[in-house]
Backbone as CSV, one residue per row, in Angstrom:
resi,resn,N_x,N_y,N_z,CA_x,CA_y,CA_z,C_x,C_y,C_z
1,UNK,118.844,73.696,115.863,118.464,75.104,115.747,119.077,75.920,116.888
2,UNK,119.309,77.185,116.643,119.912,78.038,117.679,118.951,78.308,118.827
3,UNK,119.517,78.784,119.916,118.699,79.208,121.053,118.015,80.521,120.724
4,UNK,116.715,80.587,120.970,115.920,81.794,120.713,115.300,82.241,122.033
5,UNK,115.553,83.485,122.407,114.991,84.062,123.622,113.879,85.044,123.238
6,UNK,112.693,84.844,123.796,111.595,85.794,123.620,111.673,86.814,124.747
7,UNK,111.884,88.086,124.387,112.052,89.153,125.373,110.764,89.975,125.431
8,UNK,110.131,89.999,126.587,108.894,90.759,126.770,109.247,92.225,127.011
9,UNK,108.761,93.103,126.140,109.076,94.526,126.258,108.158,95.255,127.231
10,UNK,107.118,94.578,127.719,106.212,95.152,128.724,105.696,96.523,128.296
11,UNK,105.229,96.575,127.079,104.707,97.813,126.505,103.507,98.309,127.307
12,UNK,103.568,99.585,127.730,102.518,100.205,128.546,102.240,99.393,129.821
13,UNK,103.257,98.658,130.262,103.117,97.845,131.455,102.388,96.540,131.248
14,UNK,101.986,96.253,130.008,101.250,95.029,129.703,102.222,93.898,129.380
15,UNK,102.113,92.769,130.067,102.929,91.613,129.678,102.410,91.005,128.385
16,UNK,103.320,90.485,127.582,102.991,89.744,126.363,102.246,90.579,125.328
17,UNK,102.578,91.858,125.213,101.992,92.695,124.162,102.953,92.843,122.982
18,UNK,104.233,93.088,123.271,105.254,93.219,122.221,106.477,92.405,122.625
19,UNK,106.997,91.643,121.671,108.212,90.863,121.911,109.330,91.312,120.987
20,UNK,110.541,91.089,121.447,111.722,91.073,120.579,112.330,89.690,120.755
21,UNK,113.082,89.245,119.759,113.639,87.892,119.792,115.152,87.949,119.642
22,UNK,115.847,87.355,120.596,117.304,87.299,120.570,117.721,85.905,120.142
23,UNK,118.399,85.813,119.015,118.786,84.533,118.439,120.299,84.395,118.559
24,UNK,120.745,83.427,119.325,122.173,83.242,119.534,122.815,82.600,118.307
25,UNK,124.036,83.031,117.999,124.793,82.427,116.901,126.275,82.462,117.239
26,UNK,127.096,82.038,116.320,128.531,81.906,116.596,129.219,83.258,116.779
27,UNK,128.608,84.326,116.278,129.210,85.657,116.389,128.643,86.471,117.539
28,UNK,127.595,85.979,118.155,126.944,86.712,119.234,125.441,86.533,119.158
29,UNK,124.736,87.625,118.845,123.270,87.588,118.850,122.710,88.394,117.683
30,UNK,121.733,87.803,116.997,120.906,88.530,116.044,119.587,88.844,116.737
31,UNK,119.193,90.105,116.699,117.947,90.554,117.308,116.903,90.711,116.203
32,UNK,115.741,90.097,116.398,114.625,90.283,115.469,113.601,91.166,116.170
33,UNK,113.387,92.351,115.635,112.553,93.397,116.229,113.271,94.018,117.434
34,UNK,112.904,95.270,117.712,113.484,95.929,118.887,112.443,96.708,119.675
35,UNK,111.253,96.861,119.105,110.220,97.613,119.800,110.475,99.102,119.762
36,UNK,109.625,99.870,120.433,109.799,101.324,120.485,110.902,101.727,121.450
37,UNK,111.406,102.937,121.292,112.438,103.398,122.210,111.893,103.529,123.632
38,UNK,110.586,103.739,123.763,109.972,103.849,125.094,110.169,102.585,125.925
39,UNK,110.377,101.432,125.262,110.589,100.177,126.006,112.025,99.668,125.882
40,UNK,112.931,100.495,125.387,114.292,100.006,125.144,114.996,99.580,126.427
41,UNK,114.731,100.276,127.526,115.328,99.856,128.799,114.820,98.472,129.197
42,UNK,113.546,98.203,128.925,112.998,96.880,129.222,113.657,95.812,128.354
43,UNK,113.927,96.156,127.094,114.604,95.218,126.203,116.004,94.909,126.717
44,UNK,116.755,95.924,127.069,118.115,95.718,127.567,118.086,94.894,128.855
45,UNK,117.138,95.216,129.722,117.018,94.468,130.986,116.677,93.007,130.707
46,UNK,115.744,92.772,129.771,115.361,91.407,129.430,116.501,90.618,128.818
47,UNK,117.301,91.277,127.991,118.463,90.607,127.408,119.464,90.218,128.489
48,UNK,119.711,91.127,129.398,120.686,90.843,130.462,120.218,89.701,131.353
49,UNK,118.897,89.569,131.513,118.370,88.479,132.344,118.673,87.108,131.749
50,UNK,118.881,87.058,130.421,119.238,85.775,129.787,120.717,85.743,129.405
51,UNK,121.496,86.659,129.984,122.944,86.630,129.812,123.464,87.321,128.569
52,UNK,122.676,88.236,127.996,123.091,88.925,126.773,123.286,90.406,127.071
53,UNK,124.445,90.935,126.716,124.711,92.359,126.820,124.447,93.038,125.477
54,UNK,124.104,94.332,125.474,123.848,95.016,124.202,124.976,94.861,123.194
55,UNK,126.223,94.842,123.666,127.363,94.693,122.772,127.439,93.350,122.076
56,UNK,126.679,92.368,122.567,126.651,91.052,121.922,125.800,91.047,120.658
57,UNK,124.938,92.065,120.507,123.979,92.105,119.397,124.650,92.724,118.175
58,UNK,124.957,91.898,117.178,125.646,92.391,115.989,124.696,92.768,114.855
59,UNK,123.459,92.238,114.869,122.532,92.440,113.760,121.119,92.621,114.291
60,UNK,120.369,93.526,113.672,118.961,93.741,113.984,118.155,93.582,112.700
61,UNK,117.219,92.638,112.700,116.336,92.391,111.560,114.956,92.943,111.895
62,UNK,114.478,93.870,111.083,113.179,94.491,111.317,112.138,93.911,110.377
63,UNK,110.950,93.612,110.910,109.871,93.156,110.032,109.283,94.326,109.250
64,UNK,109.180,95.476,109.885,108.702,96.684,109.197,108.994,97.871,110.109
65,UNK,108.648,99.060,109.649,109.144,100.256,110.324,108.140,100.898,111.273
66,UNK,107.011,100.250,111.543,106.093,100.784,112.541,106.802,100.870,113.886
67,UNK,106.419,101.860,114.680,107.158,102.187,115.900,107.222,101.024,116.886
68,UNK,106.150,100.216,116.955,106.164,99.135,117.943,107.122,98.016,117.563
69,UNK,107.671,98.082,116.356,108.630,97.080,115.900,110.035,97.665,115.728
70,UNK,110.120,98.930,115.339,111.401,99.479,114.894,111.795,100.798,115.542
71,UNK,110.998,101.279,116.484,111.237,102.625,117.016,112.581,102.827,117.680
72,UNK,113.156,101.766,118.252,114.450,101.884,118.939,115.629,101.497,118.057
73,UNK,115.384,101.235,116.777,116.464,100.744,115.906,117.640,101.707,115.860
74,UNK,117.346,103.007,115.908,118.422,104.002,115.836,119.407,103.829,116.994
75,UNK,118.897,103.503,118.185,119.775,103.337,119.349,120.718,102.170,119.120
76,UNK,120.186,101.066,118.602,121.020,99.894,118.358,122.048,100.167,117.273
77,UNK,121.654,100.910,116.243,122.599,101.275,115.188,123.735,102.129,115.753
78,UNK,123.393,103.060,116.631,124.419,103.914,117.235,125.376,103.121,118.132
79,UNK,124.945,101.953,118.569,125.786,101.128,119.434,126.403,99.952,118.679
80,UNK,126.523,100.080,117.366,127.302,99.136,116.584,126.542,97.988,115.951
81,UNK,125.217,98.007,116.010,124.410,96.938,115.432,124.054,97.276,113.987
82,UNK,124.229,96.336,113.077,123.841,96.524,111.678,122.350,96.203,111.532
83,UNK,121.630,97.112,110.898,120.175,96.995,110.790,119.794,96.632,109.356
84,UNK,118.782,95.754,109.219,118.263,95.371,107.904,116.764,95.600,107.868
85,UNK,116.285,96.109,106.713,114.901,96.541,106.596,114.450,96.398,105.143
86,UNK,113.158,96.442,104.921,112.589,96.436,103.569,113.046,97.692,102.810
87,UNK,113.246,97.598,101.491,113.674,98.779,100.728,112.755,99.986,100.894
88,UNK,111.430,99.761,100.997,110.501,100.880,101.132,110.612,101.564,102.489
89,UNK,111.196,100.882,103.459,111.349,101.482,104.777,112.682,102.151,104.998
90,UNK,113.633,101.905,104.101,115.015,102.358,104.320,115.109,103.863,104.520
91,UNK,114.536,104.645,103.607,114.695,106.108,103.688,114.055,106.675,104.951
92,UNK,113.005,106.007,105.447,112.322,106.515,106.639,113.092,106.204,107.913
93,UNK,113.977,105.218,107.857,114.828,104.949,109.002,116.071,105.837,108.980
94,UNK,116.531,106.165,107.791,117.663,107.084,107.664,117.253,108.494,108.077
95,UNK,116.043,108.873,107.706,115.492,110.166,108.123,114.028,109.950,108.525
96,UNK,113.759,109.792,109.825,112.412,109.449,110.271,111.468,110.636,110.443
97,UNK,111.823,111.798,109.930,111.011,112.997,110.147,109.567,112.798,109.690
98,UNK,109.387,112.317,108.454,108.032,112.128,107.929,107.316,110.986,108.646
99,UNK,108.054,109.926,108.976,107.466,108.794,109.687,106.942,109.241,111.043
100,UNK,107.731,110.013,111.757,107.323,110.480,113.078,106.123,111.413,112.978
101,UNK,106.150,112.306,111.981,105.036,113.248,111.807,103.749,112.508,111.464
102,UNK,103.862,111.476,110.628,102.694,110.686,110.262,102.108,109.984,111.484
103,UNK,102.975,109.409,112.309,102.500,108.740,113.525,101.860,109.742,114.484
104,UNK,102.423,110.943,114.560,101.872,111.970,115.452,100.462,112.372,115.028
105,UNK,100.195,112.357,113.714,98.846,112.669,113.252,97.857,111.584,113.673
106,UNK,98.315,110.348,113.729,97.443,109.230,114.103,97.243,109.169,115.615
107,UNK,98.333,109.276,116.375,98.274,109.046,117.815,98.164,110.321,118.640
108,UNK,98.476,111.477,118.021,98.456,112.741,118.742,99.816,113.058,119.324
109,UNK,100.210,114.313,119.227,101.530,114.731,119.710,101.736,114.385,121.182
110,UNK,100.680,114.530,121.972,100.813,114.312,123.416,101.107,112.855,123.763
111,UNK,100.738,111.939,122.857,100.915,110.520,123.151,102.229,109.939,122.632
112,UNK,102.930,110.671,121.793,104.079,110.098,121.114,105.185,109.674,122.083
113,UNK,105.508,110.523,123.032,106.579,110.186,123.967,106.163,109.022,124.861
114,UNK,104.919,109.059,125.346,104.443,108.005,126.237,104.419,106.651,125.537
115,UNK,103.938,106.636,124.300,103.800,105.371,123.585,105.119,104.885,123.000
116,UNK,105.838,105.796,122.339,106.934,105.351,121.477,108.302,105.876,121.880
117,UNK,108.372,107.028,122.537,109.675,107.618,122.793,110.222,108.267,121.541
118,UNK,111.435,108.775,121.634,112.003,109.498,120.493,112.497,108.543,119.423
119,UNK,112.683,109.098,118.221,113.229,108.320,117.113,114.231,109.198,116.387
120,UNK,115.447,108.716,116.272,116.515,109.494,115.645,116.970,108.839,114.347
121,UNK,117.757,109.560,113.598,118.250,109.084,112.307,119.221,107.922,112.482
122,UNK,119.259,107.067,111.464,120.261,106.006,111.384,121.198,106.334,110.236
123,UNK,122.487,106.313,110.497,123.457,106.582,109.445,123.300,105.555,108.326
124,UNK,123.377,106.022,107.087,123.137,105.131,105.947,124.100,103.947,105.901
125,UNK,125.246,104.048,106.543,126.204,102.934,106.549,125.845,101.873,107.587
126,UNK,124.901,102.194,108.476,124.527,101.268,109.541,123.230,100.513,109.256
127,UNK,122.649,100.752,108.077,121.388,100.109,107.740,121.392,99.739,106.262
128,UNK,120.753,98.614,105.939,120.721,98.160,104.550,119.349,97.583,104.239
129,UNK,118.951,97.687,102.968,117.696,97.121,102.497,117.916,95.703,101.993
130,UNK,116.876,94.870,102.108,116.954,93.486,101.644,115.920,93.247,100.544
131,UNK,116.349,92.607,99.479,115.437,92.247,98.405,114.655,90.994,98.789
132,UNK,113.569,90.742,98.068,112.751,89.568,98.343,113.548,88.288,98.114
133,UNK,113.450,87.375,99.052,114.112,86.067,99.044,115.637,86.157,99.131
134,UNK,116.147,87.318,99.506,117.597,87.421,99.680,118.034,86.628,100.905
135,UNK,119.282,86.136,100.845,119.841,85.324,101.931,120.978,86.089,102.601
136,UNK,120.942,86.109,103.930,121.968,86.775,104.721,122.492,85.772,105.745
137,UNK,123.811,85.700,105.884,124.403,84.755,106.832,125.177,85.511,107.898
138,UNK,124.819,85.251,109.155,125.503,85.845,110.305,125.800,84.741,111.304
139,UNK,127.028,84.668,111.751,127.383,83.743,112.809,126.970,82.310,112.549
140,UNK,127.025,81.897,111.286,126.673,80.529,110.930,125.199,80.293,110.659
141,UNK,124.347,81.283,110.888,122.915,81.164,110.607,122.583,81.860,109.292
142,UNK,121.820,81.210,108.439,121.396,81.808,107.177,119.928,82.191,107.262
143,UNK,119.668,83.461,107.031,118.327,84.030,107.093,117.826,84.316,105.678
144,UNK,116.529,84.135,105.473,115.903,84.467,104.192,114.846,85.540,104.441
145,UNK,114.918,86.614,103.655,113.966,87.719,103.775,112.813,87.504,102.803
146,UNK,111.604,87.479,103.326,110.417,87.319,102.486,109.600,88.608,102.528
147,UNK,109.495,89.284,101.393,108.639,90.460,101.319,107.190,89.995,101.440
148,UNK,106.509,90.504,102.448,105.161,90.031,102.772,104.243,91.220,103.070
149,UNK,103.861,91.975,102.045,102.998,93.133,102.261,101.576,92.726,102.631
150,UNK,100.806,93.703,103.029,99.413,93.487,103.413,99.111,94.280,104.662
151,UNK,99.843,93.998,105.730,99.773,94.838,106.931,100.485,96.164,106.663
152,UNK,101.589,96.081,105.963,102.361,97.261,105.571,103.078,96.937,104.272
153,UNK,103.240,97.942,103.425,103.913,97.721,102.138,105.384,97.396,102.321
154,UNK,105.931,97.739,103.493,107.364,97.585,103.775,107.599,96.451,104.770
155,UNK,106.882,95.353,104.588,106.932,94.256,105.562,107.816,93.110,105.074
156,UNK,108.596,92.573,106.008,109.463,91.424,105.753,109.205,90.365,106.824
157,UNK,109.002,89.122,106.402,109.022,87.978,107.329,110.393,87.333,107.201
158,UNK,111.000,87.014,108.325,112.373,86.499,108.340,112.366,85.006,108.646
159,UNK,112.932,84.229,107.742,112.969,82.781,107.892,114.351,82.323,108.333
160,UNK,114.370,81.443,109.317,115.597,80.798,109.775,115.309,79.300,109.838
161,UNK,115.700,78.591,108.800,115.392,77.166,108.744,113.892,76.932,108.710
162,UNK,113.390,76.143,109.673,111.959,75.850,109.706,111.188,76.758,110.663
163,UNK,111.781,77.923,110.947,111.148,78.927,111.803,110.982,80.214,110.996
164,UNK,109.845,80.892,111.174,109.620,82.172,110.510,109.183,83.197,111.551
165,UNK,109.868,84.323,111.571,109.498,85.459,112.413,108.577,86.336,111.565
166,UNK,107.296,86.362,111.929,106.268,86.860,111.014,105.927,88.335,111.160
167,UNK,106.549,89.041,112.103,106.165,90.439,112.267,104.682,90.533,112.552
168,UNK,103.957,91.336,111.755,102.514,91.475,111.941,101.695,90.761,110.877
169,UNK,102.332,90.336,109.789,101.563,89.689,108.732,101.045,88.325,109.183
170,UNK,101.644,87.751,110.234,101.182,86.495,110.805,100.164,86.675,111.912
171,UNK,99.748,87.924,112.169,98.696,88.190,113.131,99.176,88.359,114.556
172,UNK,98.196,88.605,115.426,98.392,88.812,116.861,97.706,87.661,117.592
173,UNK,98.444,86.972,118.442,97.881,85.856,119.226,98.578,85.867,120.581
174,UNK,97.824,86.105,121.639,98.417,86.348,122.945,97.880,85.359,123.970
175,UNK,98.805,84.682,124.655,98.495,83.789,125.775,97.380,82.804,125.447
176,UNK,97.482,82.163,124.301,96.532,81.124,123.954,95.219,81.599,123.374
177,UNK,95.064,82.911,123.225,93.848,83.438,122.612,93.862,83.212,121.106
178,UNK,92.808,83.646,120.424,92.749,83.455,118.975,93.664,84.417,118.235
179,UNK,94.020,84.063,117.015,94.815,84.964,116.194,93.895,86.004,115.566
180,UNK,94.316,87.270,115.622,93.543,88.379,115.055,94.468,89.223,114.182
181,UNK,93.921,89.870,113.153,94.752,90.694,112.272,94.878,92.137,112.766
182,UNK,96.086,92.680,112.841,96.257,94.103,113.134,96.142,94.911,111.837
183,UNK,95.240,95.874,111.810,94.891,96.544,110.559,94.981,98.073,110.653
184,UNK,96.094,98.620,111.123,96.181,100.073,111.266,96.430,100.758,109.923
185,UNK,96.126,102.066,109.824,96.533,102.806,108.626,98.059,102.936,108.615
186,UNK,98.672,103.304,107.476,97.984,103.855,106.310,97.875,102.937,105.102
187,UNK,98.511,101.765,105.099,98.573,101.041,103.816,98.168,99.583,103.914
188,UNK,97.070,99.313,104.657,96.493,97.971,104.672,96.061,97.604,103.250
189,UNK,96.394,96.381,102.851,95.981,95.895,101.528,95.569,94.437,101.692
190,UNK,94.268,94.183,101.668,93.762,92.841,101.939,94.217,91.840,100.880
191,UNK,94.234,92.257,99.629,94.647,91.357,98.548,96.092,90.909,98.741
192,UNK,96.970,91.851,99.025,98.373,91.520,99.252,98.543,90.663,100.508
193,UNK,97.747,90.934,101.528,97.862,90.168,102.769,97.520,88.699,102.515
194,UNK,96.470,88.458,101.738,96.107,87.072,101.417,97.248,86.392,100.641
195,UNK,97.881,87.124,99.743,99.036,86.570,99.023,100.189,86.258,99.981
196,UNK,100.381,87.134,100.954,101.456,86.918,101.926,101.161,85.714,102.818
197,UNK,99.902,85.495,103.138,99.536,84.299,103.891,99.896,83.050,103.089
198,UNK,99.645,83.107,101.797,100.031,81.984,100.944,101.546,81.799,100.923
199,UNK,102.290,82.891,100.931,103.750,82.790,100.990,104.169,82.101,102.290
200,UNK,103.576,82.507,103.398,103.916,81.875,104.674,103.600,80.384,104.645
201,UNK,102.468,80.029,104.075,102.118,78.611,103.963,103.162,77.839,103.163
202,UNK,103.644,78.468,102.102,104.570,77.781,101.196,105.902,77.460,101.854
203,UNK,106.226,78.124,102.958,107.514,77.928,103.614,107.551,76.660,104.449
204,UNK,106.399,76.076,104.707,106.294,74.818,105.459,107.041,74.886,106.790
205,UNK,106.868,75.987,107.464,107.536,76.190,108.753,106.928,75.302,109.828
206,UNK,107.695,75.049,110.857,107.195,74.334,112.031,106.701,75.312,113.090
207,UNK,107.361,76.476,113.180,106.950,77.481,114.154,106.954,78.858,113.526
208,UNK,105.947,79.652,113.911,105.949,81.079,113.647,106.248,81.790,114.962
209,UNK,107.107,82.797,114.895,107.335,83.655,116.053,106.658,84.990,115.781
210,UNK,105.612,85.286,116.561,104.820,86.502,116.383,105.353,87.603,117.289
211,UNK,105.520,88.785,116.738,105.940,89.911,117.577,104.904,90.174,118.658
212,UNK,103.639,89.865,118.353,102.532,89.967,119.318,101.805,88.612,119.381
213,UNK,102.100,87.407,120.037,103.264,87.458,120.888,103.801,86.042,121.057
214,UNK,105.003,85.803,120.584,105.702,84.567,120.859,105.463,83.457,119.847
215,UNK,105.995,82.249,120.125,105.933,81.148,119.169,104.566,80.485,119.117
216,UNK,104.163,80.076,117.909,102.940,79.304,117.714,103.244,78.164,116.742
217,UNK,102.384,77.163,116.746,102.528,76.011,115.861,102.140,76.412,114.443
218,UNK,103.097,76.420,113.539,102.833,76.830,112.162,102.078,75.762,111.384
219,UNK,102.037,74.546,111.907,101.335,73.464,111.234,99.866,73.371,111.654
220,UNK,99.426,74.264,112.515,98.031,74.302,112.964,97.193,75.066,111.935
221,UNK,95.955,75.406,112.303,95.098,76.196,111.409,95.264,77.694,111.646
222,UNK,96.405,78.074,112.188,96.677,79.473,112.525,96.411,80.406,111.337
223,UNK,96.974,80.103,110.186,96.837,80.997,109.035,95.411,81.005,108.488
224,UNK,94.730,79.887,108.565,93.333,79.841,108.118,92.461,80.708,109.022
225,UNK,92.683,80.637,110.329,91.931,81.486,111.251,92.226,82.960,111.002
226,UNK,93.495,83.275,110.745,93.870,84.659,110.454,93.146,85.158,109.205
227,UNK,93.135,84.351,108.152,92.476,84.739,106.907,90.982,84.950,107.119
228,UNK,90.357,84.066,107.888,88.918,84.192,108.152,88.604,85.475,108.920
229,UNK,89.438,85.808,109.912,89.174,87.026,110.681,89.471,88.278,109.859
230,UNK,90.429,88.222,108.967,90.623,89.344,108.045,89.324,89.632,107.308
231,UNK,88.721,88.590,106.783,87.469,88.766,106.047,86.354,89.297,106.946
232,UNK,86.248,88.736,108.152,85.145,89.141,109.025,85.317,90.567,109.529
233,UNK,86.547,90.981,109.811,86.790,92.351,110.270,86.451,93.356,109.171
234,UNK,86.933,93.067,107.963,86.668,93.986,106.854,85.169,94.022,106.547
235,UNK,84.512,92.866,106.603,83.071,92.807,106.346,82.299,93.613,107.383
236,UNK,82.682,93.500,108.660,81.974,94.231,109.715,82.062,95.738,109.476
237,UNK,83.279,96.223,109.222,83.444,97.662,109.005,82.713,98.090,107.729
238,UNK,82.756,97.257,106.697,82.060,97.588,105.457,80.567,97.730,105.660
239,UNK,79.964,96.830,106.440,78.528,96.925,106.706,78.203,98.163,107.528
240,UNK,79.043,98.445,108.519,78.814,99.635,109.348,78.943,100.908,108.516
241,UNK,79.876,100.915,107.593,80.076,102.066,106.709,78.852,102.280,105.820
242,UNK,78.334,101.185,105.278,77.149,101.287,104.417,75.932,101.798,105.182
243,UNK,75.879,101.487,106.473,74.734,101.923,107.277,74.831,103.384,107.687
244,UNK,75.939,104.034,107.347,76.085,105.455,107.624,76.652,105.796,108.984
245,UNK,77.223,104.821,109.669,77.810,105.096,110.977,79.021,106.012,110.841
246,UNK,79.227,106.846,111.854,80.436,107.651,111.919,81.603,106.760,112.323
247,UNK,82.834,107.257,112.123,83.996,106.464,112.525,84.003,106.221,114.026
248,UNK,83.547,107.193,114.782,83.476,107.025,116.240,82.492,105.913,116.602
249,UNK,81.332,105.901,115.944,80.350,104.849,116.203,80.883,103.483,115.787
250,UNK,81.550,103.452,114.632,82.140,102.197,114.170,83.168,101.669,115.159
251,UNK,83.990,102.553,115.685,85.046,102.130,116.611,84.449,101.502,117.863
252,UNK,83.399,102.128,118.396,82.754,101.578,119.594,82.148,100.204,119.296
253,UNK,81.436,100.106,118.174,80.798,98.841,117.823,81.804,97.769,117.469
254,UNK,82.839,98.153,116.752,83.864,97.188,116.347,84.620,96.658,117.560
255,UNK,84.895,97.541,118.523,85.560,97.104,119.751,84.725,96.049,120.459
256,UNK,83.419,96.274,120.545,82.535,95.281,121.166,82.548,93.969,120.389
257,UNK,82.528,94.071,119.069,82.542,92.891,118.197,83.817,92.071,118.403
258,UNK,84.956,92.747,118.390,86.247,92.068,118.532,86.377,91.436,119.910
259,UNK,86.030,92.191,120.950,86.251,91.688,122.299,85.240,90.611,122.684
260,UNK,84.036,90.639,122.088,83.095,89.537,122.287,83.652,88.249,121.682
261,UNK,84.292,88.376,120.522,84.926,87.222,119.886,86.054,86.679,120.768
262,UNK,86.868,87.566,121.331,87.952,87.134,122.210,87.402,86.399,123.426
263,UNK,86.369,86.975,124.051,85.803,86.337,125.248,85.186,84.986,124.919
264,UNK,84.561,84.882,123.754,83.954,83.607,123.367,85.010,82.532,123.140
265,UNK,86.254,82.951,122.954,87.368,82.029,122.784,88.187,81.884,124.062
266,UNK,87.578,82.271,125.191,88.180,82.016,126.492,89.197,83.044,126.955
267,UNK,89.267,84.196,126.292,90.245,85.222,126.672,89.723,86.001,127.876
268,UNK,90.530,86.099,128.915,90.155,86.836,130.122,90.320,88.329,129.911
269,UNK,89.712,89.115,130.804,89.835,90.570,130.709,91.288,91.012,130.809
270,UNK,92.071,90.312,131.626,93.489,90.659,131.765,94.217,90.522,130.433
271,UNK,93.982,89.429,129.733,94.651,89.205,128.454,94.067,90.119,127.370
272,UNK,92.792,90.462,127.473,92.213,91.425,126.531,92.979,92.740,126.599
273,UNK,93.459,93.102,127.791,94.269,94.319,127.920,95.518,94.253,127.069
274,UNK,96.153,93.088,126.999,97.337,92.929,126.157,96.956,92.998,124.678
275,UNK,95.822,92.415,124.312,95.347,92.524,122.932,95.100,93.990,122.562
276,UNK,94.480,94.744,123.472,94.223,96.167,123.190,95.521,96.937,122.982
277,UNK,96.531,96.639,123.825,97.809,97.351,123.705,98.511,96.998,122.398
278,UNK,98.454,95.719,122.026,99.143,95.274,120.818,98.384,95.644,119.556
279,UNK,97.056,95.697,119.641,96.229,95.840,118.441,94.967,96.636,118.768
280,UNK,95.068,97.963,118.949,93.902,98.761,119.330,92.798,98.670,118.265
281,UNK,91.575,98.306,118.646,90.512,98.171,117.648,90.272,99.433,116.823
282,UNK,90.420,100.602,117.449,90.207,101.847,116.711,91.169,102.017,115.554
283,UNK,92.399,101.540,115.725,93.367,101.623,114.643,92.938,100.738,113.468
284,UNK,92.342,99.597,113.775,91.899,98.713,112.699,90.739,99.324,111.921
285,UNK,89.829,99.989,112.613,88.740,100.668,111.902,89.312,101.704,110.943
286,UNK,90.246,102.509,111.428,90.855,103.535,110.573,91.575,102.908,109.383
287,UNK,92.284,101.804,109.624,93.014,101.146,108.543,92.095,100.537,107.508
288,UNK,91.013,99.908,107.953,90.068,99.300,107.010,89.362,100.374,106.189
289,UNK,89.023,101.482,106.819,88.397,102.584,106.071,89.335,103.112,104.993
290,UNK,90.625,103.167,105.294,91.602,103.574,104.281,91.630,102.576,103.126
291,UNK,91.489,101.295,103.433,91.458,100.256,102.406,90.276,100.450,101.475
292,UNK,89.104,100.759,102.050,87.935,101.013,101.218,88.138,102.240,100.329
293,UNK,88.756,103.273,100.887,89.033,104.484,100.100,89.965,104.152,98.927
294,UNK,90.955,103.316,99.199,91.885,102.878,98.137,91.130,102.128,97.036
295,UNK,90.228,101.242,97.420,89.492,100.452,96.436,88.603,101.337,95.557
296,UNK,88.120,102.421,96.130,87.189,103.295,95.402,87.889,104.367,94.589
297,UNK,89.196,104.494,94.792,89.945,105.568,94.106,90.046,105.296,92.602
């Protein structure tokens, strides 16, 4: 298997919150994920620390178009990197106006620069969509794109032999803590996510590489734990909703629920900070509430 470098983007100064992965091949480097533009200098610095210059990166594979995964893609495209994305995400990368406006409604205009940095258009010749199970070969490595909705309708897990780069559909697991599901709005779909977990199982991978954060044993009970927490998170918010709690009250209670679970699994306060940066509990409450609205429509 090729050499894989996990690059810590140090999002909001937190170690092990967001990763990008540099995969060496015969033509140079394929980058899986790039993070937001706000951390692009950290990405470039991290690449150089392992002997990789930006010009070595010929291909960028995105799991989905959320800013923490794809916000800097435009910069890489402008510097000669070919970008690949889910078909549903293609138009938003070519013209990110609506994507940026949608994120600004969620995070607030004042937070956009601090969290994500700017996002510019990608020329249509520098980016391409991938169909489900399509195969792409770069520098002697053959990649398989697996459409894996649930966290986002435009999600792709990228397989390289017995390794799968899971984006967010494989959950968040930081520094030995438990795996938890990131559930932000706008298009969480629990039914599709469970199907995507089954797809990941079917690949019989040896390792999953999580954007949040790093490699895990794919032969462990990782996916079973993820599925169980999906159910428990949705159940908690559903019960709170039935009791008439406001979203603000739910967010406070859900944060306590999630972080008590983390602490019971040996997660220190320091590592909880990385979990918060990678997967803010308030975003999950908002995403689950959207899921309930979808079910009732």
